[in-house]
Backbone bond lengths (Angstrom), bond angles and torsions (degrees), N, CA, C in turn:
res aa  C-N    CA-C-N  psi(-1)  N-CA   C-N-CA  omega(-1)  CA-C   N-CA-C  phi
1 M - - - 1.408 - - 1.549 111.34 -
2 I 1.331 116.12 -43.37 1.456 120.91 178.08 1.519 109.43 -61.72
3 R 1.331 116.95 -39.97 1.455 120.50 -179.07 1.530 110.17 -64.67
4 K 1.316 117.61 -36.35 1.472 121.17 178.64 1.564 110.07 -68.08
5 I 1.291 118.13 -40.76 1.464 123.02 179.38 1.551 108.55 -66.14
6 Y 1.357 116.21 -41.99 1.447 120.81 178.12 1.495 110.64 -60.95
7 N 1.345 118.74 -47.73 1.445 121.88 179.99 1.529 112.17 -61.21
8 R 1.316 116.23 -38.10 1.456 120.55 179.82 1.561 110.00 -66.73
9 I 1.348 117.47 -44.49 1.422 121.35 177.99 1.512 111.48 -62.73
10 R 1.353 117.24 -41.69 1.444 122.14 177.53 1.527 111.50 -61.77
11 A 1.346 116.71 -40.59 1.452 120.15 179.18 1.539 110.94 -65.21
12 E 1.304 115.46 -43.65 1.495 118.23 176.87 1.495 113.60 -63.25
13 R 1.317 118.54 -36.11 1.469 123.45 176.96 1.531 110.01 -63.77
14 I 1.352 116.39 -44.91 1.448 120.09 178.21 1.506 111.23 -64.17
15 K 1.323 117.58 -39.32 1.472 121.53 178.87 1.543 108.88 -61.34
16 F 1.321 116.45 -43.79 1.480 121.73 -178.92 1.562 108.27 -63.63
17 L 1.302 117.90 -47.36 1.473 119.61 -176.35 1.528 113.56 -67.20
18 N 1.351 117.97 -30.06 1.431 122.37 -179.20 1.537 112.96 -81.25
19 G 1.292 115.92 -22.87 1.488 118.19 178.93 1.485 111.58 62.70
20 K 1.360 116.37 -140.55 1.462 119.51 -170.85 1.526 112.47 -133.55
21 G 1.335 118.79 15.24 1.421 118.28 177.12 1.512 111.78 164.03
22 F 1.338 117.75 163.76 1.456 122.39 178.62 1.522 108.69 -163.09
23 E 1.333 115.35 -176.51 1.454 120.91 -179.26 1.518 110.87 -117.46
24 I 1.339 115.87 150.31 1.470 123.77 173.64 1.502 106.78 -113.16
25 N 1.265 119.97 127.12 1.476 123.27 176.64 1.512 107.37 -98.01
26 S 1.335 114.71 133.22 1.469 118.54 175.14 1.523 108.17 -139.52
27 S 1.314 116.50 174.77 1.473 119.84 179.20 1.511 110.89 -66.26
28 N 1.318 119.49 -18.00 1.473 122.39 179.53 1.527 112.06 -97.98
29 G 1.276 118.18 7.29 1.478 119.52 177.12 1.534 111.57 130.92
30 V 1.326 113.75 -170.03 1.461 123.92 -179.66 1.537 107.29 -107.69
31 F 1.317 115.42 126.86 1.445 121.16 178.43 1.548 110.88 -117.01
32 K 1.314 115.43 136.12 1.453 120.47 -179.24 1.532 108.69 -91.67
33 I 1.321 115.29 138.10 1.460 121.15 175.37 1.542 106.51 -117.80
34 N 1.287 116.14 109.63 1.471 121.97 168.94 1.510 107.00 -79.99
35 T 1.301 117.34 140.41 1.458 121.94 179.69 1.510 109.02 -132.59
36 S 1.314 115.50 164.39 1.481 118.23 168.39 1.528 105.06 -71.35
37 Y 1.326 114.96 154.47 1.485 118.87 -176.86 1.492 109.16 -55.39
38 G 1.331 116.04 123.74 1.444 122.51 175.71 1.515 116.11 82.60
39 H 1.306 118.14 6.70 1.453 121.01 178.73 1.559 107.36 -55.02
40 P 1.322 119.60 132.26 1.484 120.96 -172.61 1.518 114.59 -80.00
41 L 1.301 119.88 6.17 1.448 121.76 -177.32 1.527 112.98 -54.29
42 K 1.346 116.59 -41.06 1.437 121.86 179.43 1.534 112.38 -56.91
43 I 1.352 115.05 -45.37 1.484 119.30 178.75 1.552 109.59 -69.62
44 F 1.324 118.39 -38.79 1.458 121.29 178.92 1.505 109.18 -57.65
45 L 1.318 116.92 -48.66 1.471 121.19 -177.14 1.512 112.28 -64.74
46 S 1.366 117.87 -35.40 1.453 119.41 -179.68 1.490 113.84 -79.04
47 H 1.337 118.92 -30.20 1.461 120.75 -179.33 1.511 114.59 -95.59
48 M 1.330 116.19 -26.09 1.452 120.90 -178.90 1.500 107.99 -117.37
49 K 1.316 116.00 87.07 1.484 121.37 -170.95 1.535 112.40 -60.09
50 L 1.324 119.56 -23.50 1.450 120.88 -179.32 1.538 111.86 -98.56
51 Y 1.314 119.12 7.33 1.466 121.35 -177.01 1.543 108.61 -58.64
52 D 1.306 118.24 116.96 1.439 125.20 178.65 1.520 115.24 59.41
53 R 1.313 118.50 8.78 1.458 120.41 -174.14 1.525 114.57 -76.78
54 F 1.332 118.35 -18.77 1.455 119.22 178.64 1.505 113.49 -79.65
55 L 1.344 116.45 -20.11 1.479 120.64 -175.14 1.525 113.38 -59.66
56 P 1.367 119.31 -45.02 1.478 117.65 -179.11 1.513 113.47 -61.48
57 Y 1.329 117.00 -29.60 1.457 118.81 -179.33 1.523 112.24 -73.67
58 L 1.337 114.76 -26.59 1.459 117.90 177.46 1.542 112.35 -72.24
59 V 1.331 115.43 -24.33 1.477 119.37 -176.85 1.520 113.14 -107.54
60 R 1.274 118.78 -1.86 1.441 122.78 -174.67 1.552 112.30 -48.06
61 N 1.308 118.01 -41.64 1.462 121.94 -177.94 1.517 112.21 -110.64
62 S 1.336 115.99 23.11 1.459 119.94 -177.98 1.526 110.69 -67.47
63 K 1.286 116.45 128.69 1.453 122.24 178.90 1.525 110.40 -96.44
64 S 1.349 116.78 -28.77 1.477 118.84 -175.55 1.521 112.07 -100.71
65 G 1.294 120.76 -20.37 1.449 123.93 179.18 1.514 115.01 106.58
66 V 1.352 113.30 -169.16 1.467 120.97 -171.28 1.523 106.93 -135.74
67 I 1.333 115.45 146.97 1.469 121.30 167.99 1.518 105.16 -112.67
68 D 1.308 116.02 120.50 1.496 123.62 179.06 1.514 108.37 -103.00
69 I 1.322 117.31 96.23 1.465 121.53 -176.95 1.538 107.49 -87.27
70 G 1.298 115.67 122.91 1.456 121.34 -173.02 1.505 110.61 84.10
71 S 1.300 117.17 52.07 1.465 122.42 -172.91 1.504 115.00 -66.16
72 N 1.345 116.79 -20.00 1.452 121.99 -179.78 1.549 108.62 55.08
73 I 1.290 119.18 -123.40 1.464 122.73 -177.22 1.506 113.58 -95.44
74 G 1.348 116.68 -1.53 1.466 118.50 178.13 1.513 114.83 100.05
75 D 1.316 118.29 20.64 1.466 120.19 179.32 1.533 110.37 -66.49
76 T 1.332 117.29 -44.79 1.464 120.37 177.82 1.533 110.47 -65.30
77 L 1.342 116.10 -41.47 1.457 120.85 176.29 1.528 109.76 -54.71
78 T 1.298 118.12 -47.21 1.460 122.87 -178.62 1.514 112.18 -62.62
79 L 1.306 116.97 -41.47 1.462 120.29 178.83 1.527 109.37 -67.44
80 I 1.306 118.07 -40.40 1.483 119.53 175.36 1.468 113.32 -61.49
81 K 1.341 115.54 -48.74 1.439 120.74 -179.08 1.526 114.65 -66.21
82 S 1.327 115.71 -19.29 1.447 120.25 179.61 1.551 112.40 -69.99
83 V 1.339 115.55 -17.93 1.454 118.60 177.96 1.545 113.81 -124.63
84 S 1.345 117.87 -12.59 1.455 119.61 -175.42 1.502 108.17 -150.36
85 N 1.339 116.20 141.09 1.462 121.31 175.20 1.524 109.70 -99.90
86 C 1.340 116.60 37.05 1.493 119.79 -179.47 1.576 107.84 -72.14
87 K 1.302 114.15 164.90 1.477 120.49 175.98 1.513 109.13 -71.00
88 V 1.349 115.73 134.68 1.464 122.25 179.42 1.537 108.41 -128.69
89 I 1.298 115.82 127.43 1.470 120.99 171.57 1.498 106.55 -103.55
90 C 1.334 117.07 118.71 1.446 122.82 -177.50 1.529 107.59 -101.60
91 V 1.290 115.54 119.06 1.484 121.82 179.96 1.517 107.43 -106.66
92 E 1.368 116.56 117.21 1.466 120.21 -178.97 1.535 108.48 -150.46
93 P 1.328 117.38 115.30 1.478 119.80 -175.74 1.546 113.81 -83.96
94 D 1.283 119.92 -17.45 1.489 122.49 -176.12 1.551 109.91 -80.93
95 N 1.308 117.05 119.92 1.460 121.56 -175.09 1.511 112.29 -62.26
96 S 1.345 118.95 -38.56 1.482 119.66 179.63 1.518 112.18 -64.69
97 F 1.349 116.89 -36.99 1.462 121.14 177.18 1.517 110.38 -71.43
98 V 1.361 117.83 -36.61 1.447 120.07 -179.95 1.544 110.84 -63.44
99 K 1.298 116.28 -37.77 1.481 118.18 178.22 1.571 110.99 -62.18
100 I 1.295 116.30 -44.01 1.437 119.38 -179.59 1.566 110.52 -71.09
101 L 1.329 115.44 -39.05 1.482 120.16 175.23 1.526 110.86 -57.57
102 N 1.346 117.62 -47.40 1.463 119.54 176.83 1.520 113.36 -61.08
103 K 1.325 115.63 -38.04 1.459 119.68 177.93 1.518 112.85 -64.65
104 N 1.356 115.31 -38.20 1.469 119.62 175.82 1.529 112.70 -68.78
105 I 1.296 117.08 -34.59 1.485 119.88 175.96 1.505 110.11 -64.95
106 T 1.325 116.22 -44.13 1.474 121.07 -178.01 1.531 111.09 -67.97
107 V 1.324 116.14 -49.53 1.490 120.78 -177.40 1.534 111.48 -58.52
108 N 1.339 116.28 -39.66 1.456 120.94 -177.86 1.538 113.72 -91.78
109 K 1.328 115.14 0.31 1.479 120.88 179.60 1.486 114.10 52.94
110 F 1.339 115.57 46.08 1.484 121.53 179.73 1.521 109.15 -74.08
111 E 1.304 115.04 128.32 1.467 122.15 177.70 1.540 106.85 -100.62
112 K 1.330 115.11 167.10 1.478 122.26 177.82 1.519 111.29 51.86
113 T 1.319 117.59 46.14 1.432 123.89 179.93 1.518 110.03 -129.32
114 I 1.332 116.42 124.76 1.460 121.77 -179.78 1.524 109.00 -116.10
115 V 1.295 117.71 131.47 1.460 121.13 175.86 1.529 108.24 -100.49
116 Y 1.300 116.36 125.03 1.450 124.84 178.53 1.521 107.50 -111.76
117 P 1.356 118.45 95.75 1.471 122.61 -169.31 1.531 113.96 -85.44
118 F 1.308 115.68 53.50 1.455 121.17 -179.42 1.534 110.02 -137.83
119 G 1.318 114.04 160.27 1.461 118.52 169.39 1.500 107.94 -81.06
120 I 1.334 117.38 151.93 1.461 122.36 -178.33 1.524 108.32 -111.53
121 S 1.311 115.78 132.23 1.455 122.22 179.58 1.507 108.84 -150.29
122 S 1.286 117.85 162.39 1.455 123.77 175.23 1.522 111.08 -72.54
123 E 1.348 116.63 -15.31 1.484 121.65 178.53 1.521 108.72 -140.67
124 K 1.312 115.11 156.22 1.465 119.17 175.40 1.505 108.88 -75.61
125 K 1.371 116.53 130.92 1.440 122.09 176.54 1.500 108.94 -161.70
126 K 1.328 116.32 176.79 1.463 120.70 177.94 1.508 108.30 -107.07
127 I 1.332 114.50 138.56 1.472 121.26 178.15 1.474 111.48 -127.44
128 L 1.286 116.93 162.15 1.442 123.90 176.21 1.540 106.35 -122.07
129 I 1.330 116.83 132.28 1.445 120.20 177.30 1.512 109.10 -98.19
130 K 1.305 117.18 115.74 1.442 123.22 177.77 1.503 109.32 -99.46
131 K 1.347 119.10 114.36 1.423 121.34 -177.64 1.527 113.58 -81.56
132 N 1.331 114.64 156.01 1.439 119.65 179.40 1.535 110.27 -77.17
133 L 1.294 116.02 178.96 1.469 122.89 -177.54 1.531 113.80 -54.64
134 Y 1.353 116.39 -34.35 1.438 120.72 -177.59 1.525 112.63 -88.19
135 G 1.355 116.70 -10.34 1.448 120.01 -176.40 1.506 113.65 71.12
136 S 1.346 115.83 22.37 1.451 120.50 -174.32 1.515 114.61 -103.11
137 T 1.326 115.67 -13.81 1.450 118.58 178.11 1.556 106.03 -155.52
138 G 1.307 114.10 169.72 1.460 116.08 -177.55 1.534 111.77 -143.93
139 N 1.325 114.48 161.33 1.425 123.45 174.15 1.511 108.54 -112.12
140 I 1.313 117.38 144.41 1.451 119.79 -179.77 1.500 110.80 -97.54
141 K 1.335 114.17 137.33 1.463 120.94 176.93 1.521 106.93 -128.82
142 N 1.311 116.51 141.75 1.479 119.98 174.20 1.498 108.23 -65.81
143 D 1.349 117.46 135.71 1.442 121.70 -175.84 1.516 108.98 -150.63
144 L 1.277 117.40 121.72 1.465 121.56 178.92 1.535 112.09 -104.05
145 T 1.339 118.83 -11.24 1.439 120.87 -167.28 1.544 115.48 -115.11
146 S 1.302 117.67 -26.10 1.474 121.23 -173.40 1.514 113.08 -71.48
147 N 1.332 115.56 143.45 1.475 119.26 174.08 1.494 111.85 -73.06
148 N 1.337 118.41 -15.25 1.443 123.32 179.49 1.515 113.94 -92.01
149 S 1.319 115.74 6.16 1.478 117.91 -176.60 1.518 110.99 -73.71
150 V 1.326 114.76 158.36 1.466 122.03 -177.79 1.534 107.79 -123.03
151 E 1.314 118.10 140.51 1.423 121.80 177.92 1.532 110.07 -81.94
152 T 1.314 115.37 142.61 1.461 120.57 175.31 1.497 110.62 -95.68
153 K 1.322 117.03 161.46 1.430 123.64 176.95 1.536 107.08 -132.33
154 T 1.337 115.47 167.37 1.470 119.50 176.99 1.516 107.62 -112.81
155 F 1.310 115.37 162.25 1.463 120.97 176.82 1.518 111.23 -87.97
156 Y 1.348 118.40 -6.81 1.431 116.41 179.59 1.492 112.02 -88.62
């Protein structure tokens, strides 16, 4: 029980320290990242200097674009757009993340960006997104009964 209380206090401390947004500086300008309150991306980027940093270089000369499955709030999108204006399809089934993702697209005036607000699967089914302690990411579980479930779609 003490361990559970400790983990909860630690999570709330991290949420407080991360706040609700920050900026990423790149050679192509300054980009704003809006986050959900306490999203740990700010800490990830400060402690893990290579976090998602290789992705923009993979797409720098992309002619056809990128599909970002599990776009979350658009951190990978922002890093890609910081070096390339290629087409990006952002796939994110969680509605709260989609709202922040759309806000980041608007604030940064990203062009050639499509948001696909569905889960992706090889078959149509219902899923439930269970978020982690920080509310910053989620795991998908098959779910046929919950009112909070999301339908998946296929790319075919």
